[in-house]
N, CA and C atoms of all chains as a GROMACS GRO file, in nm:
protein
  609
    1MET      N    1   0.727  -2.068   1.545
    1MET     CA    2   0.757  -2.117   1.410
    1MET      C    3   0.839  -2.014   1.334
    2ILE      N    4   0.950  -2.059   1.279
    2ILE     CA    5   1.036  -1.966   1.205
    2ILE      C    6   1.019  -1.990   1.055
    3ILE      N    7   0.993  -1.882   0.981
    3ILE     CA    8   0.975  -1.894   0.836
    3ILE      C    9   1.107  -1.858   0.767
    4GLU      N   10   1.150  -1.947   0.680
    4GLU     CA   11   1.272  -1.920   0.604
    4GLU      C   12   1.235  -1.879   0.462
    5LEU      N   13   1.251  -1.755   0.429
    5LEU     CA   14   1.220  -1.708   0.294
    5LEU      C   15   1.344  -1.640   0.237
    6SER      N   16   1.363  -1.659   0.105
    6SER     CA   17   1.471  -1.583   0.042
    6SER      C   18   1.424  -1.438   0.031
    7HIS      N   19   1.515  -1.348   0.004
    7HIS     CA   20   1.478  -1.207  -0.005
    7HIS      C   21   1.376  -1.185  -0.117
    8TYR      N   22   1.397  -1.255  -0.228
    8TYR     CA   23   1.306  -1.236  -0.342
    8TYR      C   24   1.166  -1.288  -0.309
    9ASN      N   25   1.160  -1.406  -0.246
    9ASN     CA   26   1.028  -1.460  -0.209
    9ASN      C   27   0.958  -1.371  -0.107
   10ALA      N   28   1.036  -1.316  -0.014
   10ALA     CA   29   0.979  -1.225   0.085
   10ALA      C   30   0.921  -1.101   0.015
   11ALA      N   31   0.995  -1.052  -0.085
   11ALA     CA   32   0.946  -0.934  -0.160
   11ALA      C   33   0.820  -0.968  -0.238
   12LEU      N   34   0.815  -1.091  -0.294
   12LEU     CA   35   0.696  -1.131  -0.371
   12LEU      C   36   0.573  -1.147  -0.280
   13LEU      N   37   0.595  -1.204  -0.162
   13LEU     CA   38   0.483  -1.219  -0.067
   13LEU      C   39   0.432  -1.082  -0.023
   14PHE      N   40   0.526  -0.993   0.001
   14PHE     CA   41   0.490  -0.854   0.035
   14PHE      C   42   0.407  -0.793  -0.077
   15ALA      N   43   0.455  -0.810  -0.202
   15ALA     CA   44   0.385  -0.753  -0.318
   15ALA      C   45   0.245  -0.810  -0.331
   16LEU      N   46   0.231  -0.940  -0.308
   16LEU     CA   47   0.100  -1.005  -0.322
   16LEU      C   48  -0.001  -0.948  -0.221
   17CYS      N   49   0.041  -0.940  -0.096
   17CYS     CA   50  -0.050  -0.890   0.009
   17CYS      C   51  -0.082  -0.742  -0.012
   18ALA      N   52   0.021  -0.663  -0.039
   18ALA     CA   53  -0.001  -0.518  -0.054
   18ALA      C   54  -0.088  -0.490  -0.176
   19SER      N   55  -0.063  -0.560  -0.287
   19SER     CA   56  -0.141  -0.532  -0.407
   19SER      C   57  -0.286  -0.580  -0.392
   20THR      N   58  -0.307  -0.685  -0.313
   20THR     CA   59  -0.446  -0.728  -0.285
   20THR      C   60  -0.523  -0.616  -0.215
   21VAL      N   61  -0.460  -0.559  -0.111
   21VAL     CA   62  -0.527  -0.451  -0.037
   21VAL      C   63  -0.544  -0.327  -0.126
   22PHE      N   64  -0.440  -0.292  -0.201
   22PHE     CA   65  -0.451  -0.174  -0.289
   22PHE      C   66  -0.563  -0.193  -0.391
   23GLY      N   67  -0.568  -0.312  -0.451
   23GLY     CA   68  -0.669  -0.338  -0.553
   23GLY      C   69  -0.810  -0.323  -0.498
   24ILE      N   70  -0.833  -0.383  -0.381
   24ILE     CA   71  -0.969  -0.380  -0.323
   24ILE      C   72  -1.008  -0.239  -0.279
   25THR      N   73  -0.913  -0.168  -0.221
   25THR     CA   74  -0.949  -0.039  -0.160
   25THR      C   75  -0.946   0.079  -0.258
   26GLN      N   76  -0.872   0.067  -0.366
   26GLN     CA   77  -0.855   0.183  -0.453
   26GLN      C   78  -0.946   0.184  -0.577
   27ARG      N   79  -1.022   0.077  -0.595
   27ARG     CA   80  -1.112   0.072  -0.710
   27ARG      C   81  -1.253   0.034  -0.667
   28ASN      N   82  -1.351   0.059  -0.756
   28ASN     CA   83  -1.491   0.043  -0.715
   28ASN      C   84  -1.556  -0.089  -0.756
   29ASN      N   85  -1.520  -0.142  -0.870
   29ASN     CA   86  -1.587  -0.268  -0.909
   29ASN      C   87  -1.485  -0.382  -0.922
   30PRO      N   88  -1.533  -0.505  -0.905
   30PRO     CA   89  -1.442  -0.620  -0.897
   30PRO      C   90  -1.342  -0.632  -1.013
   31LYS      N   91  -1.390  -0.603  -1.134
   31LYS     CA   92  -1.299  -0.616  -1.249
   31LYS      C   93  -1.183  -0.517  -1.238
   32ASP      N   94  -1.216  -0.392  -1.205
   32ASP     CA   95  -1.112  -0.290  -1.189
   32ASP      C   96  -1.020  -0.321  -1.071
   33MET      N   97  -1.080  -0.378  -0.965
   33MET     CA   98  -0.999  -0.415  -0.848
   33MET      C   99  -0.893  -0.516  -0.887
   34PHE      N  100  -0.937  -0.619  -0.962
   34PHE     CA  101  -0.843  -0.724  -1.004
   34PHE      C  102  -0.734  -0.666  -1.093
   35ARG      N  103  -0.776  -0.582  -1.187
   35ARG     CA  104  -0.678  -0.525  -1.281
   35ARG      C  105  -0.577  -0.435  -1.210
   36TYR      N  106  -0.628  -0.354  -1.116
   36TYR     CA  107  -0.538  -0.263  -1.045
   36TYR      C  108  -0.445  -0.342  -0.952
   37GLY      N  109  -0.500  -0.446  -0.887
   37GLY     CA  110  -0.418  -0.530  -0.801
   37GLY      C  111  -0.307  -0.597  -0.880
   38ALA      N  112  -0.343  -0.650  -0.998
   38ALA     CA  113  -0.242  -0.716  -1.082
   38ALA      C  114  -0.137  -0.615  -1.128
   39TYR      N  115  -0.182  -0.495  -1.161
   39TYR     CA  116  -0.091  -0.388  -1.205
   39TYR      C  117   0.009  -0.354  -1.093
   40CYS      N  118  -0.043  -0.340  -0.969
   40CYS     CA  119   0.043  -0.310  -0.854
   40CYS      C  120   0.143  -0.423  -0.831
   41PHE      N  121   0.094  -0.548  -0.843
   41PHE     CA  122   0.182  -0.662  -0.820
   41PHE      C  123   0.296  -0.663  -0.922
   42VAL      N  124   0.262  -0.640  -1.049
   42VAL     CA  125   0.365  -0.639  -1.154
   42VAL      C  126   0.466  -0.527  -1.128
   43LEU      N  127   0.416  -0.410  -1.086
   43LEU     CA  128   0.507  -0.298  -1.057
   43LEU      C  129   0.599  -0.330  -0.940
   44PHE      N  130   0.542  -0.390  -0.835
   44PHE     CA  131   0.625  -0.430  -0.719
   44PHE      C  132   0.734  -0.528  -0.764
   45ALA      N  133   0.690  -0.634  -0.836
   45ALA     CA  134   0.784  -0.740  -0.875
   45ALA      C  135   0.890  -0.685  -0.970
   46ALA      N  136   0.847  -0.605  -1.067
   46ALA     CA  137   0.943  -0.548  -1.162
   46ALA      C  138   1.036  -0.450  -1.089
   47GLY      N  139   0.981  -0.376  -0.995
   47GLY     CA  140   1.063  -0.281  -0.917
   47GLY      C  141   1.173  -0.351  -0.840
   48VAL      N  142   1.142  -0.468  -0.786
   48VAL     CA  143   1.243  -0.546  -0.712
   48VAL      C  144   1.355  -0.588  -0.806
   49ILE      N  145   1.316  -0.637  -0.925
   49ILE     CA  146   1.417  -0.684  -1.021
   49ILE      C  147   1.504  -0.568  -1.069
   50VAL      N  148   1.440  -0.456  -1.102
   50VAL     CA  149   1.516  -0.338  -1.148
   50VAL      C  150   1.610  -0.289  -1.038
   51ALA      N  151   1.559  -0.284  -0.914
   51ALA     CA  152   1.642  -0.236  -0.802
   51ALA      C  153   1.760  -0.331  -0.780
   52SER      N  154   1.736  -0.463  -0.793
   52SER     CA  155   1.848  -0.555  -0.771
   52SER      C  156   1.955  -0.544  -0.879
   53TRP      N  157   1.910  -0.526  -1.004
   53TRP     CA  158   2.010  -0.506  -1.110
   53TRP      C  159   2.083  -0.373  -1.091
   54ALA      N  160   2.013  -0.271  -1.047
   54ALA     CA  161   2.077  -0.141  -1.022
   54ALA      C  162   2.185  -0.156  -0.915
   55MET      N  163   2.153  -0.231  -0.810
   55MET     CA  164   2.252  -0.251  -0.703
   55MET      C  165   2.372  -0.332  -0.754
   56TRP      N  166   2.342  -0.432  -0.840
   56TRP     CA  167   2.450  -0.513  -0.898
   56TRP      C  168   2.543  -0.423  -0.982
   57LEU      N  169   2.482  -0.335  -1.063
   57LEU     CA  170   2.561  -0.244  -1.148
   57LEU      C  171   2.645  -0.149  -1.065
   58ILE      N  172   2.586  -0.098  -0.956
   58ILE     CA  173   2.660  -0.007  -0.868
   58ILE      C  174   2.782  -0.079  -0.807
   59LYS      N  175   2.758  -0.205  -0.768
   59LYS     CA  176   2.867  -0.280  -0.707
   59LYS      C  177   2.981  -0.310  -0.807
   60HIS      N  178   2.942  -0.338  -0.933
   60HIS     CA  179   3.045  -0.370  -1.034
   60HIS      C  180   3.082  -0.249  -1.115
   61MET      N  181  -4.892   2.789   0.518
   61MET     CA  182  -4.770   2.809   0.598
   61MET      C  183  -4.748   2.692   0.695
   62ALA      N  184  -4.859   2.659   0.766
   62ALA     CA  185  -4.852   2.547   0.860
   62ALA      C  186  -4.819   2.418   0.787
   63ASN      N  187  -4.877   2.403   0.667
   63ASN     CA  188  -4.849   2.283   0.587
   63ASN      C  189  -4.703   2.272   0.550
   64LEU      N  190  -4.646   2.388   0.513
   64LEU     CA  191  -4.505   2.391   0.476
   64LEU      C  192  -4.416   2.348   0.593
   65GLU      N  193  -4.450   2.403   0.712
   65GLU     CA  194  -4.372   2.367   0.833
   65GLU      C  195  -4.382   2.218   0.863
   66ASN      N  196  -4.507   2.165   0.849
   66ASN     CA  197  -4.526   2.022   0.872
   66ASN      C  198  -4.445   1.938   0.775
   67THR      N  199  -4.448   1.980   0.647
   67THR     CA  200  -4.373   1.907   0.546
   67THR      C  201  -4.224   1.908   0.578
   68ALA      N  202  -4.176   2.027   0.620
   68ALA     CA  203  -4.034   2.040   0.653
   68ALA      C  204  -3.998   1.951   0.772
   69THR      N  205  -4.086   1.950   0.872
   69THR     CA  206  -4.060   1.866   0.991
   69THR      C  207  -4.055   1.719   0.954
   70VAL      N  208  -4.154   1.678   0.873
   70VAL     CA  209  -4.160   1.537   0.831
   70VAL      C  210  -4.036   1.500   0.752
   71SER      N  211  -3.996   1.589   0.657
   71SER     CA  212  -3.881   1.555   0.574
   71SER      C  213  -3.754   1.551   0.658
   72ARG      N  214  -3.745   1.642   0.761
   72ARG     CA  215  -3.628   1.638   0.849
   72ARG      C  216  -3.623   1.506   0.926
   73ARG      N  217  -3.742   1.464   0.974
   73ARG     CA  218  -3.750   1.338   1.048
   73ARG      C  219  -3.709   1.220   0.961
   74SER      N  220  -3.760   1.220   0.835
   74SER     CA  221  -3.729   1.107   0.747
   74SER      C  222  -3.581   1.104   0.712
   75VAL      N  223  -3.521   1.223   0.695
   75VAL     CA  224  -3.377   1.228   0.668
   75VAL      C  225  -3.301   1.173   0.787
   76LYS      N  226  -3.345   1.215   0.910
   76LYS     CA  227  -3.277   1.169   1.031
   76LYS      C  228  -3.288   1.017   1.045
   77THR      N  229  -3.411   0.965   1.016
   77THR     CA  230  -3.432   0.821   1.028
   77THR      C  231  -3.347   0.747   0.925
   78ALA      N  232  -3.341   0.801   0.804
   78ALA     CA  233  -3.264   0.733   0.700
   78ALA      C  234  -3.114   0.744   0.727
   79ALA      N  235  -3.070   0.858   0.784
   79ALA     CA  236  -2.926   0.879   0.803
   79ALA      C  237  -2.874   0.805   0.925
   80SER      N  238  -2.962   0.777   1.020
   80SER     CA  239  -2.915   0.721   1.147
   80SER      C  240  -2.842   0.586   1.136
   81PRO      N  241  -2.899   0.484   1.064
   81PRO     CA  242  -2.826   0.357   1.054
   81PRO      C  243  -2.693   0.372   0.983
   82ALA      N  244  -2.693   0.452   0.874
   82ALA     CA  245  -2.568   0.473   0.801
   82ALA      C  246  -2.468   0.546   0.888
   83GLY      N  247  -2.518   0.641   0.969
   83GLY     CA  248  -2.431   0.717   1.058
   83GLY      C  249  -2.364   0.629   1.161
   84SER      N  250  -2.442   0.539   1.222
   84SER     CA  251  -2.382   0.449   1.322
   84SER      C  252  -2.286   0.351   1.256
   85LEU      N  253  -2.323   0.306   1.134
   85LEU     CA  254  -2.236   0.215   1.061
   85LEU      C  255  -2.104   0.285   1.024
   86ALA      N  256  -2.115   0.415   0.993
   86ALA     CA  257  -1.995   0.491   0.958
   86ALA      C  258  -1.899   0.501   1.076
   87THR      N  259  -1.951   0.488   1.197
   87THR     CA  260  -1.866   0.489   1.316
   87THR      C  261  -1.816   0.349   1.348
   88ILE      N  262  -1.909   0.253   1.338
   88ILE     CA  263  -1.875   0.115   1.379
   88ILE      C  264  -1.781   0.047   1.279
   89ALA      N  265  -1.810   0.064   1.149
   89ALA     CA  266  -1.734  -0.010   1.046
   89ALA      C  267  -1.583   0.013   1.052
   90PRO      N  268  -1.536   0.140   1.055
   90PRO     CA  269  -1.390   0.156   1.060
   90PRO      C  270  -1.327   0.107   1.189
   91ILE      N  271  -1.400   0.122   1.301
   91ILE     CA  272  -1.345   0.075   1.429
   91ILE      C  273  -1.336  -0.078   1.429
   92ALA      N  274  -1.445  -0.142   1.380
   92ALA     CA  275  -1.445  -0.289   1.371
   92ALA      C  276  -1.334  -0.336   1.276
   93GLY      N  277  -1.320  -0.265   1.164
   93GLY     CA  278  -1.218  -0.301   1.065
   93GLY      C  279  -1.078  -0.285   1.121
   94TRP      N  280  -1.060  -0.185   1.206
   94TRP     CA  281  -0.928  -0.167   1.268
   94TRP      C  282  -0.903  -0.276   1.372
   95LEU      N  283  -1.004  -0.304   1.454
   95LEU     CA  284  -0.986  -0.402   1.562
   95LEU      C  285  -0.960  -0.542   1.507
   96PHE      N  286  -1.038  -0.581   1.405
   96PHE     CA  287  -1.018  -0.714   1.346
   96PHE      C  288  -1.018  -0.699   1.195
   97PRO      N  289  -0.904  -0.725   1.129
   97PRO     CA  290  -0.894  -0.702   0.985
   97PRO      C  291  -1.008  -0.769   0.906
   98GLY      N  292  -1.075  -0.688   0.824
   98GLY     CA  293  -1.183  -0.740   0.739
   98GLY      C  294  -1.321  -0.728   0.801
   99LEU      N  295  -1.329  -0.710   0.932
   99LEU     CA  296  -1.459  -0.708   1.000
   99LEU      C  297  -1.545  -0.589   0.955
  100GLY      N  298  -1.481  -0.478   0.924
  100GLY     CA  299  -1.554  -0.361   0.875
  100GLY      C  300  -1.628  -0.389   0.746
  101HIS      N  301  -1.571  -0.479   0.664
  101HIS     CA  302  -1.636  -0.518   0.539
  101HIS      C  303  -1.740  -0.628   0.565
  102PHE      N  304  -1.708  -0.718   0.657
  102PHE     CA  305  -1.801  -0.827   0.688
  102PHE      C  306  -1.934  -0.772   0.738
  103ILE      N  307  -1.930  -0.672   0.828
  103ILE     CA  308  -2.057  -0.621   0.883
  103ILE      C  309  -2.138  -0.545   0.778
  104GLN      N  310  -2.076  -0.515   0.664
  104GLN     CA  311  -2.150  -0.452   0.555
  104GLN      C  312  -2.176  -0.550   0.441
  105ARG      N  313  -2.160  -0.678   0.474
  105ARG     CA  314  -2.188  -0.788   0.382
  105ARG      C  315  -2.100  -0.788   0.257
  106ARG      N  316  -1.979  -0.735   0.271
  106ARG     CA  317  -1.881  -0.747   0.162
  106ARG      C  318  -1.791  -0.865   0.198
  107TRP      N  319  -1.845  -0.986   0.181
  107TRP     CA  320  -1.779  -1.105   0.234
  107TRP      C  321  -1.644  -1.133   0.167
  108ILE      N  322  -1.644  -1.129   0.033
  108ILE     CA  323  -1.520  -1.167  -0.038
  108ILE      C  324  -1.410  -1.064  -0.015
  109ARG      N  325  -1.448  -0.935  -0.024
  109ARG     CA  326  -1.350  -0.829   0.002
  109ARG      C  327  -1.295  -0.839   0.143
  110GLY      N  328  -1.386  -0.860   0.238
  110GLY     CA  329  -1.344  -0.872   0.378
  110GLY      C  330  -1.250  -0.988   0.399
  111LEU      N  331  -1.284  -1.102   0.335
  111LEU     CA  332  -1.200  -1.221   0.350
  111LEU      C  333  -1.060  -1.198   0.291
  112LEU      N  334  -1.057  -1.137   0.172
  112LEU     CA  335  -0.927  -1.112   0.108
  112LEU      C  336  -0.843  -1.013   0.190
  113LEU      N  337  -0.908  -0.909   0.242
  113LEU     CA  338  -0.835  -0.811   0.324
  113LEU      C  339  -0.784  -0.877   0.452
  114MET      N  340  -0.870  -0.960   0.512
  114MET     CA  341  -0.830  -1.028   0.635
  114MET      C  342  -0.710  -1.119   0.608
  115LEU      N  343  -0.718  -1.195   0.498
  115LEU     CA  344  -0.607  -1.286   0.465
  115LEU      C  345  -0.478  -1.208   0.442
  116ALA      N  346  -0.488  -1.098   0.365
  116ALA     CA  347  -0.368  -1.020   0.333
  116ALA      C  348  -0.302  -0.967   0.461
  117VAL      N  349  -0.382  -0.912   0.552
  117VAL     CA  350  -0.325  -0.854   0.674
  117VAL      C  351  -0.274  -0.964   0.767
  118PHE      N  352  -0.351  -1.071   0.781
  118PHE     CA  353  -0.308  -1.182   0.868
  118PHE      C  354  -0.178  -1.244   0.817
  119ILE      N  355  -0.174  -1.271   0.685
  119ILE     CA  356  -0.055  -1.334   0.629
  119ILE      C  357   0.068  -1.246   0.650
  120MET      N  358   0.051  -1.115   0.624
  120MET     CA  359   0.166  -1.025   0.642
  120MET      C  360   0.210  -1.021   0.788
  121PHE      N  361   0.113  -1.010   0.878
  121PHE     CA  362   0.147  -0.998   1.020
  121PHE      C  363   0.217  -1.124   1.070
  122PHE      N  364   0.158  -1.241   1.040
  122PHE     CA  365   0.216  -1.364   1.094
  122PHE      C  366   0.343  -1.406   1.018
  123ALA      N  367   0.352  -1.372   0.891
  123ALA     CA  368   0.478  -1.398   0.819
  123ALA      C  369   0.588  -1.312   0.880
  124GLY      N  370   0.554  -1.189   0.917
  124GLY     CA  371   0.650  -1.100   0.985
  124GLY      C  372   0.697  -1.160   1.116
  125LEU      N  373   0.603  -1.212   1.193
  125LEU     CA  374   0.641  -1.276   1.320
  125LEU      C  375   0.724  -1.400   1.294
  126GLY      N  376   0.686  -1.477   1.188
  126GLY     CA  377   0.759  -1.598   1.153
  126GLY      C  378   0.901  -1.569   1.109
  127MET      N  379   0.921  -1.451   1.052
  127MET     CA  380   1.057  -1.412   1.011
  127MET      C  381   1.134  -1.351   1.128
  128GLN      N  382   1.076  -1.360   1.246
  128GLN     CA  383   1.135  -1.308   1.369
  128GLN      C  384   1.146  -1.155   1.368
  129GLY      N  385   1.044  -1.094   1.309
  129GLY     CA  386   1.039  -0.947   1.310
  129GLY      C  387   1.007  -0.895   1.448
  130LYS      N  388   1.031  -0.765   1.466
  130LYS     CA  389   1.011  -0.703   1.596
  130LYS      C  390   0.874  -0.636   1.604
  131VAL      N  391   0.806  -0.653   1.718
  131VAL     CA  392   0.681  -0.579   1.742
  131VAL      C  393   0.716  -0.465   1.838
  132TYR      N  394   0.693  -0.343   1.792
  132TYR     CA  395   0.732  -0.227   1.871
  132TYR      C  396   0.637  -0.207   1.990
  133ALA      N  397   0.694  -0.173   2.104
  133ALA     CA  398   0.613  -0.134   2.220
  133ALA      C  399   0.599   0.018   2.218
  134PHE      N  400   0.510   0.070   2.301
  134PHE     CA  401   0.498   0.215   2.312
  134PHE      C  402   0.633   0.272   2.358
  135ASN      N  403   0.677   0.376   2.291
  135ASN     CA  404   0.807   0.435   2.329
  135ASN      C  405   0.810   0.582   2.293
  136THR      N  406   0.901   0.653   2.356
  136THR     CA  407   0.916   0.796   2.326
  136THR      C  408   1.062   0.823   2.286
  137GLY      N  409   1.125   0.722   2.232
  137GLY     CA  410   1.267   0.736   2.198
  137GLY      C  411   1.288   0.784   2.056
  138ASP      N  412   1.353   0.698   1.976
  138ASP     CA  413   1.386   0.731   1.838
  138ASP      C  414   1.258   0.748   1.755
  139LEU      N  415   1.263   0.847   1.661
  139LEU     CA  416   1.145   0.876   1.580
  139LEU      C  417   1.099   0.753   1.500
  140LEU      N  418   1.195   0.678   1.447
  140LEU     CA  419   1.158   0.560   1.367
  140LEU      C  420   1.091   0.453   1.454
  141ASP      N  421   1.134   0.445   1.580
  141ASP     CA  422   1.070   0.350   1.673
  141ASP      C  423   0.927   0.393   1.704
  142ILE      N  424   0.906   0.525   1.718
  142ILE     CA  425   0.770   0.576   1.745
  142ILE      C  426   0.681   0.546   1.625
  143LEU      N  427   0.734   0.572   1.505
  143LEU     CA  428   0.655   0.545   1.384
  143LEU      C  429   0.628   0.396   1.368
  144GLY      N  430   0.726   0.315   1.405
  144GLY     CA  431   0.707   0.170   1.402
  144GLY      C  432   0.594   0.128   1.494
  145PHE      N  433   0.588   0.188   1.611
  145PHE     CA  434   0.480   0.157   1.706
  145PHE      C  435   0.345   0.197   1.647
  146VAL      N  436   0.339   0.316   1.586
  146VAL     CA  437   0.213   0.364   1.527
  146VAL      C  438   0.168   0.269   1.415
  147GLY      N  439   0.263   0.227   1.331
  147GLY     CA  440   0.231   0.133   1.223
  147GLY      C  441   0.182   0.000   1.278
  148ASP      N  442   0.252  -0.051   1.378
  148ASP     CA  443   0.213  -0.180   1.438
  148ASP      C  444   0.073  -0.173   1.498
  149LEU      N  445   0.044  -0.060   1.561
  149LEU     CA  446  -0.084  -0.042   1.628
  149LEU      C  447  -0.202  -0.051   1.529
  150GLY      N  448  -0.173  -0.021   1.403
  150GLY     CA  449  -0.276  -0.028   1.299
  150GLY      C  450  -0.334  -0.168   1.282
  151ALA      N  451  -0.262  -0.269   1.326
  151ALA     CA  452  -0.312  -0.407   1.311
  151ALA      C  453  -0.420  -0.441   1.413
  152GLY      N  454  -0.450  -0.348   1.503
  152GLY     CA  455  -0.560  -0.367   1.599
  152GLY      C  456  -0.538  -0.482   1.694
  153ALA      N  457  -0.633  -0.575   1.697
  153ALA     CA  458  -0.628  -0.686   1.794
  153ALA      C  459  -0.503  -0.772   1.776
  154LEU      N  460  -0.458  -0.784   1.649
  154LEU     CA  461  -0.338  -0.865   1.625
  154LEU      C  462  -0.220  -0.810   1.705
  155TYR      N  463  -0.211  -0.677   1.708
  155TYR     CA  464  -0.102  -0.613   1.781
  155TYR      C  465  -0.112  -0.642   1.930
  156PHE      N  466  -0.234  -0.625   1.984
  156PHE     CA  467  -0.251  -0.645   2.128
  156PHE      C  468  -0.225  -0.791   2.167
  157VAL      N  469  -0.270  -0.884   2.082
  157VAL     CA  470  -0.244  -1.026   2.110
  157VAL      C  471  -0.093  -1.053   2.107
  158ALA      N  472  -0.026  -0.999   2.005
  158ALA     CA  473   0.119  -1.020   1.994
  158ALA      C  474   0.192  -0.964   2.116
  159ARG      N  475   0.149  -0.848   2.163
  159ARG     CA  476   0.213  -0.790   2.281
  159ARG      C  477   0.182  -0.873   2.406
  160ALA      N  478   0.056  -0.917   2.416
  160ALA     CA  479   0.016  -0.994   2.534
  160ALA      C  480   0.089  -1.128   2.540
  161MET      N  481   0.111  -1.188   2.421
  161MET     CA  482   0.178  -1.318   2.417
  161MET      C  483   0.330  -1.304   2.413
  162ASP      N  484   0.376  -1.181   2.414
  162ASP     CA  485   0.520  -1.154   2.410
  162ASP      C  486   0.585  -1.204   2.281
  163TRP      N  487   0.510  -1.196   2.170
  163TRP     CA  488   0.567  -1.232   2.040
  163TRP      C  489   0.643  -1.112   1.985
  164GLY      N  490   0.729  -1.139   1.886
  164GLY     CA  491   0.795  -1.030   1.816
  164GLY      C  492   0.907  -0.965   1.893
  165ALA      N  493   0.995  -1.050   1.949
  165ALA     CA  494   1.110  -0.995   2.022
  165ALA      C  495   1.216  -0.943   1.925
  166GLY      N  496   1.211  -0.990   1.800
  166GLY     CA  497   1.310  -0.949   1.701
  166GLY      C  498   1.436  -1.032   1.711
  167ASN      N  499   1.516  -1.029   1.603
  167ASN     CA  500   1.643  -1.103   1.602
  167ASN      C  501   1.740  -1.026   1.514
  168ILE      N  502   1.836  -0.960   1.578
  168ILE     CA  503   1.927  -0.874   1.500
  168ILE      C  504   2.030  -0.954   1.421
  169HIS      N  505   2.036  -1.087   1.446
  169HIS     CA  506   2.136  -1.168   1.376
  169HIS      C  507   2.087  -1.218   1.240
  170ARG      N  508   1.959  -1.198   1.210
  170ARG     CA  509   1.905  -1.246   1.082
  170ARG      C  510   1.863  -1.126   0.997
  171ALA      N  511   1.912  -1.123   0.873
  171ALA     CA  512   1.876  -1.012   0.784
  171ALA      C  513   1.727  -1.014   0.753
  172VAL      N  514   1.670  -1.136   0.740
  172VAL     CA  515   1.528  -1.148   0.705
  172VAL      C  516   1.439  -1.101   0.820
  173ALA      N  517   1.492  -1.101   0.942
  173ALA     CA  518   1.414  -1.053   1.056
  173ALA      C  519   1.379  -0.906   1.040
  174ASP      N  520   1.468  -0.832   0.975
  174ASP     CA  521   1.438  -0.690   0.949
  174ASP      C  522   1.322  -0.677   0.851
  175TYR      N  523   1.317  -0.769   0.752
  175TYR     CA  524   1.201  -0.774   0.663
  175TYR      C  525   1.075  -0.801   0.744
  176GLY      N  526   1.089  -0.895   0.839
  176GLY     CA  527   0.975  -0.930   0.924
  176GLY      C  528   0.921  -0.810   1.000
  177THR      N  529   1.012  -0.728   1.050
  177THR     CA  530   0.970  -0.605   1.121
  177THR      C  531   0.889  -0.515   1.029
  178LYS      N  532   0.937  -0.502   0.905
  178LYS     CA  533   0.865  -0.416   0.809
  178LYS      C  534   0.731  -0.478   0.770
  179TYR      N  535   0.729  -0.610   0.759
  179TYR     CA  536   0.603  -0.680   0.730
  179TYR      C  537   0.497  -0.645   0.834
  180ILE      N  538   0.538  -0.649   0.961
  180ILE     CA  539   0.443  -0.625   1.070
  180ILE      C  540   0.393  -0.480   1.066
  181VAL      N  541   0.484  -0.387   1.041
  181VAL     CA  542   0.444  -0.245   1.032
  181VAL      C  543   0.348  -0.226   0.915
  182VAL      N  544   0.384  -0.285   0.800
  182VAL     CA  545   0.301  -0.265   0.681
  182VAL      C  546   0.166  -0.335   0.696
  183ALA      N  547   0.162  -0.448   0.767
  183ALA     CA  548   0.032  -0.513   0.793
  183ALA      C  549  -0.060  -0.416   0.865
  184GLY      N  550  -0.006  -0.343   0.963
  184GLY     CA  551  -0.085  -0.243   1.035
  184GLY      C  552  -0.131  -0.130   0.944
  185LEU      N  553  -0.040  -0.083   0.859
  185LEU     CA  554  -0.076   0.028   0.769
  185LEU      C  555  -0.182  -0.016   0.667
  186LEU      N  556  -0.167  -0.138   0.615
  186LEU     CA  557  -0.267  -0.188   0.520
  186LEU      C  558  -0.403  -0.204   0.588
  187ASN      N  559  -0.400  -0.242   0.714
  187ASN     CA  560  -0.527  -0.257   0.788
  187ASN      C  561  -0.595  -0.122   0.805
  188ILE      N  562  -0.516  -0.018   0.823
  188ILE     CA  563  -0.576   0.116   0.834
  188ILE      C  564  -0.641   0.156   0.701
  189ILE      N  565  -0.573   0.126   0.590
  189ILE     CA  566  -0.631   0.154   0.458
  189ILE      C  567  -0.763   0.078   0.442
  190ALA      N  568  -0.764  -0.048   0.488
  190ALA     CA  569  -0.887  -0.130   0.478
  190ALA      C  570  -0.998  -0.071   0.564
  191ALA      N  571  -0.962  -0.021   0.683
  191ALA     CA  572  -1.063   0.038   0.772
  191ALA      C  573  -1.121   0.166   0.710
  192VAL      N  574  -1.036   0.245   0.646
  192VAL     CA  575  -1.084   0.367   0.578
  192VAL      C  576  -1.177   0.329   0.462
  193ASP      N  577  -1.143   0.220   0.393
  193ASP     CA  578  -1.229   0.172   0.284
  193ASP      C  579  -1.366   0.130   0.339
  194ALA      N  580  -1.367   0.065   0.455
  194ALA     CA  581  -1.494   0.024   0.518
  194ALA      C  582  -1.577   0.149   0.550
  195TYR      N  583  -1.509   0.255   0.594
  195TYR     CA  584  -1.579   0.382   0.623
  195TYR      C  585  -1.640   0.440   0.496
  196HIS      N  586  -1.563   0.437   0.386
  196HIS     CA  587  -1.613   0.491   0.259
  196HIS      C  588  -1.736   0.414   0.211
  197ILE      N  589  -1.736   0.284   0.233
  197ILE     CA  590  -1.853   0.204   0.195
  197ILE      C  591  -1.972   0.242   0.283
  198ALA      N  592  -1.946   0.262   0.413
  198ALA     CA  593  -2.054   0.294   0.507
  198ALA      C  594  -2.120   0.428   0.476
  199ILE      N  595  -2.041   0.525   0.431
  199ILE     CA  596  -2.101   0.657   0.401
  199ILE      C  597  -2.154   0.665   0.258
  200GLY      N  598  -2.137   0.557   0.183
  200GLY     CA  599  -2.191   0.552   0.047
  200GLY      C  600  -2.102   0.613  -0.059
  201LYS      N  601  -1.978   0.646  -0.020
  201LYS     CA  602  -1.884   0.703  -0.119
  201LYS      C  603  -1.838   0.594  -0.216
  202LYS      N  604  -1.843   0.470  -0.168
  202LYS     CA  605  -1.800   0.358  -0.251
  202LYS      C  606  -1.905   0.248  -0.242
  203LYS      N  607  -1.920   0.171  -0.351
  203LYS     CA  608  -2.020   0.063  -0.351
  203LYS      C  609  -1.974  -0.057  -0.272
   0.00000   0.00000   0.00000
């Protein structure tokens, strides 16, 4: 089975899985786990957008 | 004096008895967690955490394969290939199944396939983090 994902969707799926693991493993109680996971996800997603705009600016 | 020695012997025995199950769990949990993602948490009755970790690693690994990512074989060539193999190996049984089934041949003609390769490596690395977390729970460092 071949999965067709755009680069952005692939980055979001990566962010979702990685932040889930980070949240669970790096914090002690469920509330903090959720908050840290959400924080990591936002950083990943925002990082992708910032990096893409940076590349666009470099190109132009 | 004799009483003191007896007390010390008894307390040593009780410490040994109390430490023994945790000690074996501290060995079994990370190995189980490495072999099958989430199992290290399941055997310690952390059902939801185990399930979420299992889903995260499985989704990353199989999404990587679906994107036609490459599964590294053992090699002594390029440093990045060696590191790729080490990362892939972190996925435990998933890696061995993928190798046995000859999955993950890679596809250099698709840009997303390179993402897939990274997905598979990172799935292994995340699984190692999860296995270390299972160890921390087993030794009581984490609840």
